[in-house]
C-alpha positions in Angstrom: 0.0 0.0 0.0 1.3 3.5 -0.9 2.3 5.4 2.2 0.5 8.7 2.9 2.9 11.4 4.0 3.2 15.2 4.3 5.8 16.7 2.0 7.8 18.0 4.9 8.9 14.4 5.4 10.0 14.0 1.7 13.7 13.5 2.7 12.8 10.1 4.2 11.0 8.9 1.0 13.3 9.8 -1.9 12.6 7.6 -4.9 9.6 6.1 -3.1 6.0 6.2 -4.3 3.8 8.2 -1.8 0.4 9.7 -1.5 0.0 13.4 -0.5 -3.1 15.6 0.0 -2.4 19.0 -1.5 -3.8 22.2 -3.0 -2.8 23.8 -6.3 -1.3 27.3 -6.0 -0.3 27.8 -9.6 0.6 25.8 -12.7 2.1 25.9 -16.2 2.1 23.3 -18.9 3.4 22.6 -22.4 2.4 19.9 -24.8 4.2 17.1 -22.9 4.7 18.2 -19.3 2.7 20.0 -16.6 4.3 21.8 -13.6 2.0 22.0 -10.6 2.9 24.4 -7.8 1.5 22.8 -4.7 1.2 23.1 -1.0 0.1 20.6 1.7 0.2 22.8 4.8 3.7 21.7 5.7 5.6 23.2 2.7 5.3 24.4 -0.9 6.6 22.1 -3.5 6.4 21.2 -7.2 4.6 18.3 -8.9 5.7 17.2 -12.3 3.2 15.4 -14.6 4.8 13.8 -17.7 2.3 13.1 -20.5 4.1 10.0 -21.6 4.1 8.4 -18.1 0.4 8.9 -17.0 -3.0 8.1 -18.4 -4.3 10.7 -20.8 -7.2 11.6 -18.4 -4.7 12.3 -15.6 -2.7 14.7 -17.8 -5.9 16.4 -18.8 -6.9 16.9 -15.1 -3.5 18.4 -14.4 -3.9 20.9 -17.3 -7.5 21.8 -16.4 -7.5 22.2 -12.7 -7.9 25.7 -11.2 -6.0 27.5 -8.4 -6.7 26.1 -4.9 -8.3 22.9 -6.2 -7.6 20.2 -3.6 -6.5 16.7 -4.5 -4.8 13.4 -3.6 -1.5 13.0 -5.5 0.2 9.7 -6.0 3.8 9.8 -7.2 7.5 9.4 -6.6 9.6 11.8 -4.5 12.7 13.2 -6.2 15.3 15.7 -5.0 14.9 19.2 -6.5 18.0 21.4 -5.9 16.4 24.4 -7.7 13.7 24.9 -5.2 13.7 26.4 -1.6 12.2 23.2 -0.4 14.5 20.8 -2.1 12.1 18.0 -3.2 9.4 17.5 -5.8 7.0 14.7 -6.7 6.7 13.1 -10.1 2.9 12.6 -10.3 1.5 9.3 -11.4 -2.1 9.9 -10.5 -4.4 12.7 -9.4 -7.7 12.4 -7.5 -9.7 15.7 -7.2 -11.2 16.2 -3.8 -12.7 19.7 -4.0 -12.9 22.0 -7.1 -12.1 25.7 -6.9 -13.5 28.3 -9.3 -12.6 32.0 -9.5 -10.3 32.0 -6.5 -10.0 35.7 -5.6 -6.3 35.9 -4.7 -4.5 35.4 -7.9 -0.8 35.4 -8.5 -1.0 39.1 -9.5 -0.5 41.9 -7.0 -3.4 42.9 -4.7 -3.8 45.9 -2.4 -3.4 45.3 1.3 -7.1 46.1 2.2 -8.2 43.5 -0.4 -5.9 41.0 1.1 -7.1 41.7 4.6 -10.7 41.4 3.5 -9.7 37.9 2.3 -7.4 37.1 5.2 -9.1 33.7 5.6 -7.7 32.9 2.2 -4.5 35.0 2.3 -3.2 32.8 5.1 -2.7 30.1 2.4 0.0 32.1 0.6 3.7 31.3 0.8 4.7 34.4 2.7 1.9 34.1 5.3 2.7 30.4 5.7 6.3 31.2 6.6 5.3 33.9 9.1 2.8 31.7 10.9 5.2 28.8 11.0 7.8 31.1 12.6 5.1 32.4 15.0 4.5 28.7 16.0 8.2 28.1 16.6 8.5 31.2 18.8 5.5 29.9 20.9 7.1 26.5 21.2 10.4 28.0 22.1 8.8 30.2 24.7 7.3 27.2 26.6 10.6 25.4 26.4 12.6 28.3 27.7 10.4 29.1 30.7 9.9 25.4 31.5 13.7 24.9 31.5 14.1 27.9 33.7 11.7 26.6 36.4 8.7 28.8 35.6 5.1 27.6 35.7 2.5 29.0 33.4 -0.5 30.6 34.9 -3.6 32.0 33.2 -4.8 35.4 34.3 -8.4 36.5 33.7 -9.3 38.3 30.5 -12.2 40.2 32.2 -11.0 42.6 34.8 -12.3 45.4 37.0 -9.2 47.5 36.8 -6.5 48.8 34.5 -2.8 47.7 35.3 -1.4 50.5 33.2 -3.6 53.1 34.7 -5.1 54.2 31.4 -8.6 54.9 30.2 -7.8 53.2 26.8 -9.8 50.1 27.7 -12.5 48.0 26.0 -15.4 48.2 28.4 -18.2 45.6 28.6 -21.1 45.0 30.9 -20.4 42.2 33.5 -23.9 41.5 34.7 -24.7 44.7 36.7 -21.3 46.3 36.8 -18.6 47.5 34.2 -15.7 45.2 33.3 -12.8 45.6 31.0 -10.9 43.4 28.6 -7.5 42.8 30.1 -4.6 45.0 28.9 -2.0 43.0 30.8 -1.8 39.9 33.0 1.0 41.4 35.1 -0.7 42.1 38.4 -2.1 38.6 38.5 1.4 37.3 37.6 2.7 39.1 40.7 0.2 37.2 42.8 1.4 34.0 41.1 5.1 34.8 41.8 4.3 35.2 45.5 2.7 31.8 45.4 5.1 29.8 43.1 8.3 31.8 42.8 8.5 32.1 39.0 5.6 32.2 36.7 4.7 33.4 33.2 1.5 34.2 31.5 0.8 33.9 27.8 -2.4 35.1 26.4 -4.4 37.8 24.5 -4.5 41.4 25.7 -6.4 44.4 24.4 -5.6 48.1 24.0 -8.3 50.5 22.8 -5.7 52.9 21.4 -6.9 54.7 18.3 -3.6 54.2 16.6 -3.0 53.4 12.9 0.8 52.9 13.1 2.5 49.7 11.9 3.4 48.9 15.5 -0.1 48.7 17.0 -2.9 46.1 17.1 -6.0 46.3 19.4 -5.7 42.6 20.2 -2.4 40.9 20.5 -0.6 38.3 22.6 1.7 38.9 25.5 4.3 36.8 27.4 4.6 38.2 30.9 7.1 36.5 33.3 7.2 37.5 37.0 9.9 36.4 39.4 10.0 36.5 43.2 13.3 37.1 45.1 14.7 38.9 42.0 16.0 42.3 41.2 16.0 44.1 37.9 19.6 43.2 36.9 18.7 39.5 37.1 15.5 40.1 35.2 17.5 41.7 32.4 19.7 38.7 32.1 16.7 36.4 31.7 15.2 38.8 29.1 18.2 38.8 26.9 18.7 35.0 27.2 15.0 34.6 26.3 15.3 36.7 23.2 18.5 34.9 22.1 16.8 31.6 22.7 13.8 32.6 20.5 16.1 33.8 17.7 18.2 30.7 17.8 15.1 28.5 17.8 13.9 30.2 14.6 17.4 29.9 13.0 17.6 26.2 13.9 14.0 25.1 13.1 12.8 27.6 10.4 15.5 27.9 7.9 13.1 27.0 5.0 10.6 29.7 6.2 13.3 32.3 6.6 14.4 31.5 3.0 10.8 32.1 1.8 10.9 35.5 3.5 14.4 36.3 2.2 15.4 36.9 5.8 19.2 36.9 6.2 20.2 34.3 8.8 23.6 35.9 9.4 21.9 39.1 10.5 19.7 37.1 13.0 22.8 35.3 14.4 24.1 38.7 15.7 21.0 38.8 17.9 22.0 35.7 19.8 25.3 37.2 21.1 25.1 38.2 24.8 25.1 40.4 26.7 22.9 43.0 25.0 24.1 46.6 25.4 22.6 48.8 28.1 22.2 52.6 28.2 20.3 54.8 30.6 17.4 56.9 29.5 19.5 59.9 30.5 22.2 58.8 28.0 19.6 58.1 25.3 18.3 61.7 25.6 21.8 63.0 25.2 22.4 60.8 22.1 19.2 62.0 20.5 19.8 65.7 21.2 23.3 65.4 19.7 21.7 63.8 16.6 19.4 66.8 16.2 16.1 65.3 17.7 13.8 67.8 19.3 13.4 65.9 22.6 13.7 66.9 26.2 14.3 64.9 29.4 10.9 63.5 30.4 9.6 62.9 26.9 8.6 59.4 25.8 10.2 58.0 22.7 8.3 57.5 19.5 9.2 55.4 16.5 11.9 57.9 15.1 13.7 58.1 18.4 13.6 54.4 19.1 14.8 53.6 15.5 17.8 56.0 15.9 18.8 54.6 19.2 18.6 51.0 18.0 20.6 51.8 14.9 23.5 52.7 17.0 23.9 49.1 18.1 24.2 45.7 16.3 22.1 43.9 18.9 18.9 44.7 20.8 19.6 47.5 23.3 18.1 48.0 26.8 17.2 51.6 27.7 17.2 51.8 31.5 15.3 53.8 34.1 12.7 56.0 32.5 11.0 59.0 34.1 8.2 58.2 36.5 5.8 60.5 34.6 5.7 58.2 31.5 5.6 54.8 33.3 3.0 52.9 35.3 2.5 53.3 39.1 3.7 49.8 40.2 7.4 50.3 39.4 10.2 50.7 42.0 11.7 54.1 42.3 15.4 54.3 41.5 17.5 54.7 44.7 19.0 58.2 44.9 16.6 59.6 42.3 13.1 61.0 42.9 12.2 61.2 39.2 13.0 57.7 37.7 11.9 54.1 38.1 14.0 50.9 38.0 12.7 49.8 34.6 13.9 49.0 31.1 12.6 48.8 27.5 14.3 46.5 25.0 14.6 48.1 21.6 14.9 45.7 18.6 17.3 46.5 15.8 16.4 47.5 12.3 13.8 50.1 13.3 11.4 47.8 15.1 11.3 49.6 18.4 10.3 48.3 21.8 9.6 44.6 22.1 9.9 44.2 25.8 9.0 46.5 28.7 9.8 45.5 32.3 10.7 46.7 35.8 11.4 45.9 39.4 8.2 46.3 41.3 7.4 48.5 44.3 7.3 46.3 47.5 6.4 48.9 50.1 2.7 48.9 51.0 2.4 52.6 51.9 4.4 53.8 48.9 2.4 51.6 46.5 -0.8 52.8 48.0 0.3 56.4 47.6 1.3 55.8 44.0 -2.2 54.3 43.2 -3.9 57.3 44.8 -1.6 59.7 42.9 -2.8 58.1 39.6 -6.4 58.7 40.6 -7.2 55.0 40.7 -9.8 53.3 42.8 -8.2 51.7 45.9 -11.0 49.2 46.3 -10.1 47.7 42.9 -6.5 47.3 44.0 -7.0 46.0 47.5 -6.0 42.5 46.5 -2.9 43.8 44.8 -1.9 45.8 47.9 -2.3 42.6 50.0 0.7 41.2 48.2 2.8 43.8 50.0 1.2 43.0 53.4 1.7 39.3 53.6 5.4 38.4 53.1 6.4 40.8 50.4 9.8 40.2 48.6 11.8 41.9 45.9 10.4 40.9 42.6 10.7 41.9 38.9 9.0 41.0 35.6 8.6 42.0 32.0 6.2 41.7 29.1 7.1 40.8 25.5 4.6 41.5 22.7 4.6 38.4 20.6 3.6 40.1 17.3 6.2 42.8 17.7 8.9 40.2 18.1 7.6 38.2 15.1 7.5 41.4 13.0 11.2 42.1 13.9 12.5 38.5 13.4 10.6 38.1 10.1 11.5 41.7 9.0 7.9 42.6 8.2 6.5 46.1 7.5 3.5 45.8 9.8 2.2 43.8 12.8 -0.9 42.8 10.9 0.9 39.9 9.1 2.2 38.6 12.4 -1.1 37.3 13.7 -3.6 35.1 11.9 -6.6 37.5 12.0 -5.5 41.1 13.0 -7.7 43.4 14.9 -7.1 47.1 14.3 -9.0 50.3 14.7 -10.7 49.8 11.3 -10.9 46.1 11.1 -13.0 43.6 13.0 -13.4 40.9 10.3 -12.9 38.3 9.1 
């Protein structure tokens, strides 16, 4: 019986007859040969149909089938050094499963809004396949890294009654007879987890009602948020850089084919696995920007141009340390000897991709944290449970959050976050 395989396993079946379920992405033919461009969900590959080696009906099917027709192929695997994938199938038989007529995404160029309107189909394309495969590898590597480091995963609620970042930019919904919000971060709950289990990480969707149309913003995205008890910021930074290097190395090791499809230079990525990453203070960053002619003052937050300039000065991701209190959330630990900065850091990705990680050491003093909550005008009743963490055996602790889509966008060298998630949610897009 002919073995059914996925094409990704072709290397184990060279010169063997196999059966593969596939879709047609494109084709061309002459009088005596048909070249079928195919995909089976694991890779893109070529099928070759030779007229003098198949029944006439099979060759006619190969010539007539339309884009995205699904089929069973029976044939022999051969090496194909001319393709990214490296293998092709010499087709002996074709069994049509599902016909496809007038597929809307043709090999010609389409506008981005058209493609987003057809995102459910655009996901089938070679580029989107590569991106989502790399996303999957980064998720897999995330679990491996934190499991190896002794973290446990905990799942914070998506519906909350408060805002960790102290912002009004929340999606509000009715929770029976009271207002609730879609979570913008799992961090506060992760702090509770760290006090129970030592080291935890959360991984799930978060929501930001920012009316932003930049290439760096989605309204729904995924965050990885580790939190660590008995740990100061310097130790947290070491974990952050090791985590990033581990993610990049995982993609290099396990997604070489996908990186080829994206024309992403592996040698460039290798630089991002070299540790330690450089560190500069916010104070230094302001001086660098001012010398370069940027109109920034101490106390300003950085936008895309500023972050791009700073990251361009280094060959690796760079930590910017200790930002002003006025532009950071209330829960951070004030820097010793300064009354205007927090012990915190943003990690800026190279090549103009900006912040991919934000983190800090957390305030552990009950009275100071309470005062900080009040100073932000937040409801103390909503944060009573969070303050409890400082009443019952508080310890130094630190954590950070990585935006998965931003990291994917950087590693894949994409122009916009919208391609880094299967179905992007943006200010003007809620479907498909």
